[in-house]
C-alpha positions in Angstrom: 19.8 -5.5 -8.7 17.6 -5.7 -11.7 17.8 -2.7 -14.0 14.1 -2.9 -14.8 12.9 0.7 -15.1 9.6 -0.1 -13.5 11.2 -1.6 -10.5 13.6 1.3 -10.1 10.7 3.7 -10.1 8.8 1.5 -7.6 11.8 1.6 -5.2 12.2 5.4 -5.6 8.5 5.9 -4.8 8.7 3.6 -1.8 11.7 5.5 -0.5 9.9 8.8 -0.8 6.8 7.5 1.0 9.1 5.9 3.7 10.8 9.3 4.2 7.5 11.1 4.5 6.4 8.5 7.1 9.7 9.1 8.9 10.5 5.3 8.7 7.4 4.5 10.8 5.7 1.4 9.3 2.3 2.2 10.8 2.4 5.7 9.4 3.5 4.4 6.0 0.5 2.1 5.9 -1.8 4.8 7.1 -0.6 7.3 4.5 -0.8 4.7 1.7 -4.3 3.7 2.7 -5.4 7.4 2.7 -3.9 7.9 -0.7 -5.7 4.8 -2.1 -9.0 5.9 -0.6 -8.6 9.4 -2.1 -7.7 7.9 -5.5 -10.7 5.5 -5.3 -13.0 8.4 -4.5 -11.7 10.5 -7.3 -12.1 7.6 -9.8 -15.5 6.7 -8.3 -14.3 3.2 -7.5 -15.7 1.2 -4.6 -12.9 -0.9 -3.0 -13.9 -3.9 -1.0 -11.7 -6.2 1.0 -12.2 -9.9 1.8 -12.3 -11.2 5.3 -9.6 -13.8 6.1 -10.8 -17.2 7.2 -9.6 -18.8 10.4 -8.2 -22.0 8.8 -6.9 -23.3 12.2 -10.4 -23.2 13.7 -12.1 -24.6 10.6 -10.4 -28.0 11.0 
């Protein structure tokens, strides 16, 4: 494993968030989304997301 301090901290944080979600991926995503929304509101950011295109149907 890489000893990069940033990666080590990233993995620690992901483990904590996984433990909070009790290893439920849907809950992990939901918790993460809620944290991002709260942070965006606090920083007065407007987050927008693109819509994926249907490349199979476009051909």
